[in-house]
C-alpha positions as CSV (number, residue, x, y, z in Angstrom):
1,M,0.0,0.0,0.0
2,A,2.8,2.3,0.9
3,D,4.2,2.0,-2.7
4,A,1.0,3.3,-4.2
5,A,1.0,6.3,-1.9
6,S,4.6,6.9,-2.7
7,A,4.0,6.8,-6.4
8,V,1.4,9.6,-6.2
9,A,3.6,11.6,-3.8
10,A,6.5,11.3,-6.2
11,F,4.3,12.4,-9.1
12,R,3.2,15.5,-7.2
13,R,6.7,16.3,-6.2
14,V,8.0,16.1,-9.8
15,L,5.2,18.6,-10.8
16,K,6.3,21.3,-8.3
17,P,7.6,24.5,-9.9
18,G,11.3,24.4,-10.6
19,E,11.6,20.6,-10.2
20,E,11.8,19.9,-13.9
21,E,14.2,22.8,-14.6
22,R,16.6,21.6,-11.9
23,A,16.5,18.0,-13.2
24,L,17.2,19.0,-16.7
25,G,20.0,21.3,-15.5
26,R,21.7,18.4,-13.8
27,I,21.3,16.1,-16.8
28,A,22.8,18.8,-19.1
29,T,26.1,18.4,-17.2
30,E,26.4,14.7,-17.9
31,P,29.2,13.9,-20.4
32,Q,27.1,11.5,-22.4
33,Q,24.7,14.2,-23.3
34,K,27.4,16.4,-24.8
35,R,29.0,13.5,-26.5
36,A,25.8,12.4,-28.2
37,M,25.2,15.8,-29.7
38,E,28.8,16.3,-30.8
39,Q,28.7,12.9,-32.6
40,F,25.3,13.9,-34.2
41,K,26.7,17.2,-35.5
42,R,29.8,15.6,-36.9
43,A,27.8,12.9,-38.7
44,V,25.3,15.4,-40.1
45,D,28.1,17.7,-41.3
46,R,29.8,14.8,-43.1
47,A,26.7,13.2,-44.6
48,P,26.5,13.6,-48.4
49,D,22.7,13.6,-48.4
50,I,19.7,13.2,-46.0
51,K,19.2,9.5,-46.6
52,A,22.8,8.9,-45.7
53,A,22.4,10.9,-42.6
54,L,19.3,8.8,-41.5
55,R,21.3,5.6,-42.0
56,D,23.9,6.8,-39.5
57,P,23.1,5.4,-36.1
58,R,24.6,8.5,-34.4
59,V,22.0,10.6,-36.2
60,L,19.0,8.3,-35.9
61,Q,19.6,7.6,-32.3
62,V,19.4,11.3,-31.4
63,L,16.5,12.0,-33.6
64,T,14.3,9.2,-32.4
65,T,15.2,9.6,-28.7
66,A,14.8,13.3,-28.7
67,L,11.4,13.1,-30.5
68,G,10.0,10.5,-28.2
69,I,10.3,7.3,-30.4
70,P,13.4,5.6,-28.8
71,E,12.6,2.2,-30.3
72,G,12.8,3.9,-33.7
73,A,16.6,3.9,-33.6
74,S,16.7,0.3,-34.7
75,Q,14.1,0.9,-37.4
76,T,16.2,2.6,-40.1
77,G,14.0,1.7,-43.1
78,L,10.8,2.7,-41.4
79,A,12.3,5.9,-40.1
80,T,13.7,6.9,-43.5
81,R,10.4,6.3,-45.2
82,V,8.3,8.1,-42.6
83,L,10.6,11.1,-42.0
84,L,10.9,11.8,-45.7
85,S,7.2,11.4,-46.4
86,D,5.3,14.0,-48.3
87,L,3.1,15.5,-45.5
88,S,0.8,17.0,-47.9
89,D,-0.2,13.6,-49.3
90,K,-2.8,12.1,-47.1
91,K,-1.8,8.6,-48.3
92,S,1.8,9.0,-47.4
93,L,3.3,6.8,-44.7
94,A,3.5,9.6,-42.1
95,N,-0.2,10.3,-42.5
96,T,-1.4,6.7,-42.5
97,L,0.9,5.0,-39.9
98,G,-1.1,4.2,-36.7
99,D,1.7,5.4,-34.4
100,K,1.2,9.2,-34.6
101,R,4.5,9.9,-32.9
102,W,6.2,9.4,-36.3
103,K,4.0,12.0,-38.1
104,S,4.7,14.5,-35.3
105,A,8.5,13.8,-35.8
106,A,8.2,14.3,-39.5
107,E,6.3,17.6,-39.0
108,T,8.9,18.8,-36.5
109,L,11.9,17.9,-38.7
110,Q,10.5,18.8,-42.2
111,L,13.2,16.6,-43.9
112,A,11.2,16.1,-47.1
113,A,11.3,19.9,-47.6
114,R,14.6,21.0,-46.0
115,G,16.8,17.9,-46.1
116,L,20.2,18.2,-44.3
117,A,19.6,21.9,-43.8
118,S,17.1,21.1,-41.1
119,L,19.5,18.9,-39.2
120,R,22.3,21.5,-39.5
121,D,20.1,24.3,-38.3
122,P,21.5,25.5,-34.9
123,K,17.9,26.0,-33.6
124,M,16.9,22.5,-34.5
125,Q,20.0,21.1,-32.9
126,A,19.3,23.0,-29.7
127,A,15.8,21.6,-29.7
128,L,17.0,18.1,-30.2
129,G,19.5,18.5,-27.4
130,D,16.6,19.6,-25.1
131,G,14.7,16.5,-26.3
132,L,17.6,14.3,-25.4
133,R,17.7,15.7,-21.9
134,R,14.0,15.3,-21.4
135,A,14.2,11.7,-22.6
136,Q,16.9,11.0,-20.0
137,W,14.8,12.7,-17.3
138,N,11.9,10.4,-18.3
139,D,14.2,7.4,-18.1
140,N,15.3,8.5,-14.6
141,L,11.7,9.0,-13.5
142,E,10.8,5.5,-14.6
143,T,13.8,4.1,-12.7
144,E,12.6,5.9,-9.6
145,Q,9.0,4.8,-9.8
146,A,7.3,2.5,-12.4
147,G,5.0,4.6,-14.6
148,L,6.3,8.0,-13.3
149,G,7.8,9.0,-16.6
150,D,4.6,7.9,-18.5
151,A,2.5,10.0,-16.1
152,V,4.6,13.1,-16.6
153,L,4.4,12.7,-20.5
154,F,0.7,11.9,-20.3
155,R,0.0,15.2,-18.4
156,E,1.8,17.1,-21.2
157,R,0.2,15.4,-24.1
158,A,-3.3,14.4,-23.1
159,T,-5.0,17.6,-24.2
160,S,-3.7,17.0,-27.8
161,V,-6.2,14.3,-28.5
162,D,-8.9,16.7,-29.3
163,N,-11.8,14.4,-28.2
164,N,-10.6,11.7,-30.7
165,I,-10.5,8.3,-29.2
166,Y,-8.3,7.0,-32.0
167,A,-5.7,9.7,-31.1
168,V,-5.7,8.3,-27.6
169,L,-4.9,4.8,-29.1
170,G,-2.4,6.3,-31.6
171,D,-0.1,7.6,-28.9
172,P,1.6,4.7,-27.0
173,I,2.1,6.8,-23.8
174,I,-1.5,8.2,-23.7
175,R,-2.8,4.8,-24.6
176,R,-0.8,3.1,-21.8
177,V,-1.8,5.5,-19.2
178,V,-5.5,5.5,-20.1
179,T,-5.9,1.8,-20.4
180,G,-3.8,1.2,-17.3
181,A,-5.8,3.7,-15.3
182,L,-9.0,2.1,-16.5
183,G,-7.8,-1.3,-15.5
184,L,-8.2,-2.7,-19.0
185,P,-6.1,-5.9,-19.7
186,P,-3.0,-5.9,-21.8
187,Q,-4.7,-8.4,-24.1
188,L,-6.8,-5.5,-25.4
189,A,-3.9,-4.7,-27.7
190,I,-4.5,-7.9,-29.8
191,Q,-8.1,-6.8,-30.6
192,S,-9.0,-4.5,-33.6
193,V,-8.6,-0.8,-33.1
194,E,-12.3,-0.4,-33.3
195,A,-12.8,-3.0,-30.5
196,Q,-10.2,-1.1,-28.5
197,A,-11.9,2.2,-29.1
198,R,-15.2,0.8,-27.9
199,A,-13.7,-0.7,-24.7
200,V,-12.0,2.7,-23.8
201,S,-15.1,4.7,-24.7
202,A,-17.3,2.6,-22.5
203,R,-15.3,3.5,-19.5
204,L,-13.9,7.0,-20.3
205,D,-15.7,10.2,-21.2
206,I,-13.0,11.5,-23.5
207,R,-14.1,15.0,-23.0
208,K,-12.6,14.8,-19.5
209,L,-9.2,15.0,-21.2
210,E,-9.9,18.7,-21.8
211,D,-9.7,19.3,-18.0
212,P,-6.2,19.4,-16.4
213,K,-7.6,18.3,-13.1
214,E,-9.1,15.2,-14.6
215,I,-5.9,14.5,-16.5
216,Q,-4.0,14.7,-13.2
217,R,-6.4,12.3,-11.6
218,L,-6.2,9.8,-14.4
219,A,-2.4,9.9,-14.3
220,E,-2.5,9.3,-10.6
221,R,-4.9,6.4,-10.9
222,Y,-2.5,4.9,-13.4
223,L,0.4,5.2,-11.0
224,V,-1.6,3.7,-8.2
225,N,-2.6,0.7,-10.4
226,R,1.0,0.2,-11.5
227,A,2.2,0.2,-7.9
228,N,-0.6,-2.2,-6.8
229,E,0.2,-4.6,-9.7
230,K,3.8,-4.7,-8.6
231,A,2.7,-5.3,-5.0
232,G,0.0,-7.8,-5.9
233,T,-2.7,-5.8,-4.1
234,Q,-5.9,-4.1,-5.0
235,G,-5.3,-1.0,-2.8
236,S,-8.8,0.2,-2.6
237,D,-8.0,2.2,0.5
238,I,-5.2,4.0,-1.3
239,L,-7.6,4.9,-4.1
240,S,-10.1,6.4,-1.7
241,R,-7.4,8.3,0.1
242,F,-6.6,10.2,-3.1
243,G,-10.2,10.8,-4.0
244,F,-10.6,8.1,-6.6
245,P,-13.9,6.1,-7.0
246,S,-13.6,2.4,-6.0
247,G,-15.3,1.2,-9.2
248,G,-15.2,2.3,-12.8
249,Y,-13.5,5.5,-13.7
250,F,-14.8,8.4,-15.8
251,A,-17.7,6.2,-17.0
C-alpha cells in the first residue's frame, strides 16, 4: 500500500515549480549528453545527403530519442520512409501510420522539404538537445518509480487528442496511461482498433481530457494501479485516500 501512496507523492513532487528545470540542468552536465550531440553534429556535417544521414546510427539515435520514439533507432528503413514522407499527401506513410509519434516527428523535422539543412540548423540542434535531456529525465523517473515517466508525459500530451478516441490509441504513452488507469487488460492490444476504441469509450468520457484536473487524476490512478500490480494488491483504501472512485473511472 505504501508503494501506491509513494507513487502519487513522487508524481506530485515532480510537478512542483522548478523541479523539472533543476533536473534538466543536472542532466545537461552529464558527459554522455554532450558526447551524443557532438557525434550527431559531426555525422550530419559529413553526410552527403539526408538519406545517408538517416542511415547513420549516431544521427537516428538522437532524432528518435529526442522526438519520443526511442525504439525507432533500430528501425532505419521505417524511419527513413516516414521522416521523408510528403506530409501534404494524405496517403503518405507519415499520414497513415497508426503510431502518430512518427507523423509528429516528420512535422517537426521537415526533412522532405529541408533535407540536411534542417538537421544542420542550430535551432533544430538545440531543440534536439533539449529533447535528449527530457528523454533522459523520463528514463530517470521510470527508474525511480514505475510509470512515473509515463504519467509526466501523459500530463503534457493528453489535451492534444482533441476528443478523438483514435488519437488516444495512436499515442503509446497516452494509450498506456489511459488503459492502465481504467484497468483494461494488456490483451486488449490484440483486438481490432475499433474494439479497443469501444472498450475505452465505454469507461472513459474522452471530454474529460480537456480538463487538467481530470488529466491529473487519471495519471495518478495509473500510478496507483501500476504500484498495486507490482505489490500484488488491489489497494482500494489507497484509491479512496486520493479521491478516486472504487469502481469504474470516468464512465
